[in-house]
SELO-7556 format. One record per residue (C-alpha): residue in three letters; x, y, z. Coordinates in steps of 0.1 Angstrom, whole numbers, padded with zeros to 4 digits, always signed. Layout:
ALAXYZ;...
# end
This chain:
MET+0766+1182+0689;ILE+0801+1168+0691;GLY+0815+1170+0727;PRO+0837+1153+0753;LEU+0831+1120+0771;LEU+0837+1122+0808;GLY+0863+1100+0824;GLN+0866+1103+0862;VAL+0889+1085+0886;ASP+0874+1062+0912;ASN+0856+1085+0937;ARG+0865+1061+0965;PHE+0901+1074+0964;ASN+0921+1106+0965;VAL+0938+1116+0933;PHE+0972+1101+0944;SER+0959+1072+0965;TRP+0973+1051+0936;GLU+1007+1059+0921;GLN+1021+1043+0890;TYR+1058+1042+0880;ASN+1072+1026+0849;GLN+1101+1026+0824;VAL+1097+1059+0805;GLY+1102+1047+0769;ALA+1105+1078+0747;VAL+1098+1113+0760;ASN+1076+1127+0733;SER+1065+1161+0745;ILE+1072+1189+0770;SER+1052+1218+0785;GLU+1050+1239+0816;ASP+1025+1256+0839;TYR+1031+1278+0869;SER+1046+1251+0891;TYR+1057+1222+0870;PHE+1074+1211+0838;TYR+1054+1183+0822;PHE+1069+1155+0801;GLY+1046+1133+0780;THR+1061+1098+0777;GLU+1056+1066+0758;ASP+1051+1043+0787;ALA+1051+1063+0820;GLY+1023+1088+0815;ILE+1030+1124+0823;LEU+1061+1131+0844;ARG+1061+1163+0865;LEU+1092+1182+0876;ASN+1087+1209+0903;LYS+1102+1242+0890;PHE+1113+1253+0924;SER+1127+1222+0941;GLN+1139+1207+0908;GLN+1126+1173+0920;PHE+1101+1150+0903;ALA+1066+1149+0918;LYS+1041+1121+0916;PRO+1034+1114+0879;ILE+1000+1116+0862;THR+0991+1081+0848;GLN+0962+1058+0844;ALA+0961+1057+0882;GLN+0949+1093+0881;GLY+0922+1085+0855;ILE+0940+1091+0822;LYS+0929+1065+0797;SER+0959+1066+0774;GLN+0991+1046+0781;SER+1013+1066+0757;ILE+1013+1104+0756;GLU+1020+1119+0722;HIS+1016+1156+0731;ILE+1012+1175+0764;TYR+1001+1212+0765;PHE+0992+1237+0791;ASP+0967+1264+0780;GLU+0977+1295+0799;TYR+0944+1312+0791;THR+0922+1287+0809;GLY+0947+1268+0832;ILE+0937+1235+0816;LEU+0963+1207+0809;TRP+0957+1189+0776;SER+0970+1155+0767;VAL+0970+1139+0732;GLY+0974+1102+0739;ASP+0972+1069+0720;SER+0936+1064+0731;PHE+0920+1098+0735;ILE+0925+1135+0737;GLU+0921+1143+0774;TYR+0921+1174+0795;SER+0920+1183+0832;PHE+0910+1216+0850;SER+0930+1206+0881;ARG+0959+1193+0861;GLU+0960+1162+0883;GLY+0927+1142+0883;ASN+0892+1143+0869;TRP+0902+1139+0833;ASN+0877+1144+0805;LYS+0882+1126+0772;ILE+0875+1132+0735;ASP+0872+1103+0712;TYR+0893+1106+0680;ARG+0864+1093+0660;LEU+0845+1125+0667;LEU+0873+1143+0648;SER+0874+1117+0620;LEU+0909+1107+0632;LYS+0922+1072+0639;SER+0947+1080+0666;GLY+0968+1107+0683;ALA+0996+1098+0659;GLN+0978+1119+0633;ILE+0981+1151+0654;ILE+1013+1170+0648;ASP+1009+1198+0673;ILE+0985+1214+0698;GLY+0982+1251+0707;SER+0957+1277+0719;SER+0945+1312+0714;LYS+0926+1334+0738;ASP+0893+1317+0729;TYR+0901+1283+0713;VAL+0923+1252+0714;TRP+0938+1242+0681;LEU+0949+1208+0669;ARG+0971+1204+0638;SER+0973+1173+0616;ASN+0991+1169+0583;SER+0964+1186+0562;LYS+0938+1201+0587;PHE+0934+1223+0617;PHE+0908+1215+0643;LYS+0892+1243+0664;LEU+0879+1232+0698;ASP+0862+1251+0726;HIS+0889+1258+0751;VAL+0868+1249+0781;ASN+0846+1219+0771;GLY+0865+1205+0741;ILE+0836+1207+0717;LEU+0846+1206+0680;LEU+0838+1240+0665;GLY+0852+1236+0630;VAL+0878+1221+0607;TYR+0900+1243+0586;ALA+0927+1242+0559;THR+0943+1271+0577;PRO+0934+1286+0611;ASP+0909+1316+0610;GLU+0930+1335+0635;GLN+0967+1344+0638;SER+0976+1346+0675;ILE+0980+1309+0683;ALA+1006+1298+0708;TRP+1017+1264+0698;GLY+1034+1240+0721;ASP+1069+1225+0720;ILE+1088+1218+0688;SER+1083+1182+0679;SER+1106+1159+0660;ARG+1088+1165+0627;GLU+1099+1201+0628;LEU+1130+1200+0649;ARG+1160+1214+0632;TRP+1196+1215+0643;ASN+1198+1253+0638;ILE+1171+1259+0664;PHE+1197+1256+0691;ASP+1235+1260+0692;PHE+1252+1236+0717;ASN+1288+1250+0710;ASP+1290+1272+0741;TYR+1276+1246+0765;PHE+1293+1220+0787;VAL+1276+1186+0785;GLU+1278+1166+0817;ASP+1284+1128+0820;ALA+1306+1128+0789;TRP+1276+1129+0765;LEU+1281+1139+0729;LEU+1254+1159+0711;THR+1251+1157+0673;SER+1229+1173+0647;ASN+1200+1149+0651;GLY+1206+1132+0684;ALA+1228+1124+0714;SER+1252+1097+0724;ASP+1258+1087+0760;ASN+1291+1078+0775;ARG+1287+1043+0762;GLY+1281+1054+0727;ASN+1244+1046+0727;PHE+1227+1069+0702;SER+1192+1084+0707;LYS+1172+1108+0686;TYR+1159+1142+0696;LEU+1121+1141+0699;SER+1111+1175+0713;TYR+1125+1209+0722;TYR+1109+1233+0747;LYS+1121+1268+0754;SER+1110+1282+0787;ASN+1109+1318+0799;ASN+1129+1312+0830;GLY+1162+1302+0814;ILE+1158+1264+0817;ASN+1151+1248+0784;TRP+1146+1211+0776;MET+1153+1186+0749;SER+1137+1151+0750;LEU+1152+1119+0736;SER+1139+1086+0723;ASN+1157+1066+0750;GLY+1138+1082+0779;TYR+1164+1108+0789;ILE+1157+1145+0791;LEU+1184+1171+0785;LYS+1182+1200+0809;ILE+1196+1231+0792;ASP+1207+1258+0817;GLU+1212+1290+0797;PHE+1227+1309+0827;ASN+1254+1284+0836;LYS+1258+1271+0800;LEU+1253+1236+0812;ILE+1235+1206+0797;THR+1225+1177+0821;PRO+1211+1144+0810;ILE+1182+1133+0834;PHE+1165+1099+0836;TYR+1135+1092+0859;GLY+1118+1058+0860;LEU+1124+1021+0862;ALA+1153+1005+0844;CYS+1132+0974+0834;ALA+1102+0975+0811;VAL+1081+0951+0832;PRO+1090+0947+0869;THR+1086+0911+0881;SER+1106+0909+0914;MET+1114+0932+0943;ILE+1134+0931+0976;ASP+1125+0953+1005;SER+1157+0965+1022;ASP+1168+1001+1031;MET+1157+1007+0995;LEU+1134+0988+0972;TRP+1154+0967+0947;ILE+1133+0962+0916;SER+1142+0940+0886;GLY+1123+0924+0857;ILE+1120+0921+0820;GLY+1141+0945+0798;ASN+1135+0962+0765;LYS+1153+0956+0732;SER+1182+0978+0741;PHE+1189+0972+0778;ASN+1178+0959+0811;GLY+1186+0971+0846;ILE+1180+0970+0884;THR+1164+0999+0901;LYS+1169+1011+0937;PHE+1137+1030+0946;ASP+1133+1052+0977;MET+1098+1048+0990;ASP+1098+1081+1008;SER+1112+1105+0982;ASN+1101+1085+0951;LYS+1137+1088+0938;PHE+1153+1062+0914;GLU+1188+1050+0911;ASN+1194+1026+0882;ILE+1221+0999+0876;LEU+1221+0994+0838;SER+1231+0962+0821;ASP+1254+0979+0795;HIS+1275+0995+0823;TYR+1287+0962+0838;LEU+1306+0931+0829;ASN+1286+0898+0833;PHE+1253+0918+0834;SER+1234+0913+0801;LYS+1200+0926+0791;ASP+1184+0892+0797;ASN+1151+0891+0816;ILE+1151+0887+0854;TYR+1123+0866+0870;SER+1132+0863+0907;SER+1155+0879+0933;LEU+1168+0871+0968;MET+1190+0892+0992;VAL+1214+0874+1014;ASP+1236+0897+1035;ASP+1256+0918+1010;GLU+1246+0898+0979;ILE+1215+0898+0957;TRP+1208+0866+0937;TYR+1188+0870+0905;GLY+1171+0843+0886;LEU+1173+0845+0848;ASP+1167+0821+0819;SER+1188+0790+0827;TYR+1213+0809+0849;VAL+1217+0829+0881;LEU+1233+0863+0885;VAL+1249+0873+0918;TYR+1254+0910+0926;ASN+1278+0920+0953;ILE+1265+0952+0967;LYS+1298+0963+0984;LYS+1320+0955+0954;ASN+1294+0967+0929;SER+1301+0937+0906;PHE+1282+0908+0890;ARG+1290+0871+0887;SER+1270+0846+0867;ILE+1264+0809+0876;GLY+1251+0788+0848;PHE+1246+0752+0836;GLU+1282+0743+0847;LYS+1270+0746+0883;GLY+1238+0726+0876;ILE+1214+0755+0872;PRO+1183+0739+0856;ARG+1171+0749+0821;GLY+1142+0773+0819;LYS+1132+0805+0838;ILE+1146+0806+0873;LEU+1113+0817+0889;HIS+1122+0805+0925;LEU+1151+0814+0948;GLU+1153+0806+0985;HIS+1180+0806+1012;LYS+1184+0782+1041;ASN+1214+0775+1064;GLY+1240+0787+1039;SER+1224+0771+1009;ILE+1207+0787+0980;PHE+1179+0768+0963;ALA+1174+0779+0927;GLY+1146+0763+0907;SER+1127+0764+0874;ILE+1099+0742+0862;ASN+1125+0716+0852;GLY+1142+0712+0886;VAL+1161+0725+0916;VAL+1198+0729+0924;GLN+1213+0736+0958;ILE+1243+0760+0958;ASN+1267+0768+0986;ARG+1262+0805+0993;ASN+1298+0813+1000;SER+1318+0791+0976;LYS+1291+0792+0949;ALA+1298+0755+0944;ARG+1270+0730+0936;MET+1261+0709+0966;SER+1250+0672+0967;SER+1212+0677+0972;LYS+1186+0651+0982;VAL+1159+0676+0969;GLU+1175+0677+0934;LYS+1177+0639+0932;PHE+1142+0635+0946;ILE+1127+0657+0919;PHE+1148+0643+0891;SER+1142+0606+0900;ARG+1104+0611+0901;ASN+1102+0635+0871;LEU+1084+0661+0891;THR+1077+0697+0881;LEU+1085+0726+0904;GLY+1057+0750+0912;ASP+1071+0770+0942;ILE+1097+0772+0969;GLU+1091+0788+1003;ASN+1112+0790+1035;PHE+1091+0785+1067;GLU+1103+0780+1102;ASP+1130+0753+1102;LYS+1120+0738+1068;VAL+1119+0746+1031;PHE+1086+0738+1014;PHE+1083+0728+0978;VAL+1053+0725+0955;LEU+1061+0696+0933;SER+1036+0684+0907;ASN+1008+0701+0926;THR+1017+0685+0959;VAL+1035+0701+0989;PHE+1067+0686+1003;SER+1088+0698+1032;TYR+1126+0695+1033;ASP+1145+0693+1066;ASN+1180+0707+1059;GLU+1196+0694+1091;LYS+1183+0659+1086;ASP+1186+0661+1048;SER+1152+0645+1044;ILE+1122+0653+1023;SER+1086+0642+1029;THR+1051+0650+1020;LEU+1036+0678+1041;ASN+1019+0665+1072;TRP+0983+0678+1070;LYS+0976+0662+1105;ASP+0939+0658+1107;ALA+0937+0662+1069;THR+0905+0682+1073;PHE+0900+0720+1074;ASP+0871+0743+1082;THR+0858+0756+1049;SER+0833+0781+1063;MET+0821+0796+1095;THR+0795+0767+1097;LYS+0824+0742+1102;ASN+0818+0722+1070;GLN+0846+0697+1065;ILE+0865+0687+1034;ASP+0897+0668+1026;ILE+0922+0695+1017;ALA+0950+0670+1013;SER+0935+0658+0981;ARG+0934+0692+0965;SER+0957+0704+0938;VAL+0983+0729+0951;SER+0998+0757+0929;ARG+1016+0781+0952;ILE+1027+0784+0988;PHE+1035+0816+1008;SER+1050+0823+1042;ARG+1035+0855+1057;ASN+1035+0868+1093;ASP+1045+0834+1109;ASN+1019+0816+1089;LEU+1018+0794+1059;TYR+0992+0800+1031;ILE+0987+0773+1005;VAL+0969+0780+0973;THR+0947+0751+0961;ASP+0921+0747+0935;LEU+0895+0751+0963;GLY+0910+0783+0976;VAL+0937+0797+0999;VAL+0943+0776+1029;ASP+0955+0790+1063;TYR+0977+0761+1073;MET+0984+0771+1109;ASN+0948+0778+1118;ARG+0935+0749+1097;THR+0909+0770+1078;LEU+0901+0778+1042;ALA+0909+0815+1044;ILE+0896+0825+1010;PRO+0874+0803+0988;SER+0884+0805+0951;SER+0850+0818+0942;LEU+0859+0851+0960;TYR+0887+0858+0934;PHE+0867+0842+0905;ASN+0892+0813+0903;TYR+0918+0835+0887;LYS+0955+0825+0891;VAL+0969+0836+0924;THR+1004+0852+0921;ASP+1011+0866+0956;ILE+0998+0873+0991;ALA+1003+0901+1016;VAL+0990+0902+1052;VAL+0985+0936+1070;ASP+0981+0938+1108;ASN+0970+0902+1109;SER+0935+0914+1099;LEU+0936+0921+1062;LEU+0947+0897+1035;PHE+0956+0911+1001;LEU+0955+0885+0973;SER+0970+0894+0939;THR+0958+0876+0907;VAL+0963+0880+0870;ARG+0931+0900+0868;GLY+0931+0922+0899;LEU+0936+0927+0937;VAL+0914+0910+0963;VAL+0910+0923+0999;VAL+0896+0899+1025;ASN+0890+0902+1063;ILE+0910+0874+1078;ASP+0887+0869+1109;THR+0854+0869+1091;ARG+0867+0856+1057;GLU+0845+0882+1040;LEU+0854+0900+1008;ILE+0861+0937+1015;ASN+0871+0949+0980;TYR+0880+0937+0946;TYR+0901+0962+0925;ASP+0901+0955+0887;PHE+0917+0987+0873;PRO+0936+0985+0840;PHE+0969+0991+0858;LEU+0963+0961+0881;ARG+0963+0934+0855;ASN+0989+0907+0857;ILE+1002+0914+0892;TYR+1035+0896+0898;GLN+1044+0905+0934;ILE+1030+0925+0963;LYS+1045+0937+0996;TYR+1032+0959+1025;ILE+1058+0985+1032;ASP+1055+1015+1056;GLY+1017+1020+1051;TYR+1018+1013+1014;LEU+1009+0983+0994;VAL+1035+0980+0967;LEU+1026+0960+0936;LEU+1046+0949+0906;THR+1024+0946+0875;SER+1027+0945+0837;LYS+1019+0982+0839;GLY+1048+0990+0862;LEU+1053+0996+0899;ILE+1021+1006+0918;LYS+1020+1023+0952;PHE+0986+1021+0970;ASN+0980+1042+1001;PHE+0948+1025+1013;ASN+0948+1045+1045;LEU+0940+1077+1027;
# end
């Protein structure tokens, strides 16, 4: 018997203990139930818009147990109350329409992927899938395949939205409507106020007078039949892969763009609302990738490839600083501020820039690195000094004395375990350095060193010797360690491993911060909010 495979979320957590937000990509499909409009997207899972508040709710993504990254079709079966998803990996369905997703392998239907499915619909007793040449009849409760037909053996099938393959201009007449934000609608797509063209992908007609058209650029057109108004809506990150964030009154998120544009996102942690600053809307702001960021008063400095971008918040304008000011070649992965100076560095070197005049300063650090042909691994501001990881060795720079020296390890020995075994940490290779909660954490090949307490906080064996990317300390008792393969939680006092999370959406973590009861992570799968108190 052909039936579904069960795919549950981790039972240790509530459905929305983990939240995942990403750049939307294309919006492929639209559906609705009693409370929400659903939007199946290319990169951001299933978006949900509350019908009554007209606000976006927490999305349904891999963090809720869906296995597919890209959603081709979304469909609500009004006869059973089940939400169905046709994704790039599986057909999936949920009775709660939130978590506890069940999956059906395409191979059980003799299909290669969800791209072969044109539409999904349901009758009173069955769920139907339509491909180019076949119709698949499934049990509408457990998803068991009941038959394959050239044409359905029943007539009363309610199909979902109208997809791009069958979308025709004469389905809808835009002539009597006012289109906001100076958008122009054509026969096969829409152009925004910058002239950027996107194709229509899906049209959904609702019974409550609010209809929807989805676009290939991630926008959704809200069509209000009563007020004769069409409103473009965008919900998600402006960058494709977030790599850097700043915690201020809002969360400022930047990263790697897509082929068409890049952007900076202001994210409200409480309401989960997005406000995007897009590259094609500003002078001196290109779609180049952003690798680091630093806020100093009313300015945000961004590190790109071989240049720095300065955004003035009050003036809402950008200024670029490049090779003419000594910005080193390569990705500017490190930015730090000390006493009116900005240190900007790539693997090839460091430059010191006057924060106010934006002029290059004569820097002993820059000369020190250049004369010794050292490679930069990290920069961190701690107490009255700036620390540099240079060719796997830690150096400290005193800005007032304008002097640089190797980090003083004092006794040069640290406790490596509760039994007080000793080892020479000064001889170890250093990769990263982090200042957290009035402490300095140094990542070595042996593990993470607590410099102020002179202990080996985390042996490298606890995180399987994976590359460490960031550290967050919570209440001086929990240490969260992000790696390229997952998230490690350690008790600081006992140095014991509490948890290791290796979910698919936690691979390649770039940065983590603890903000208002949430652990916020930037990963290759987007922005992740983890409420570990639930």
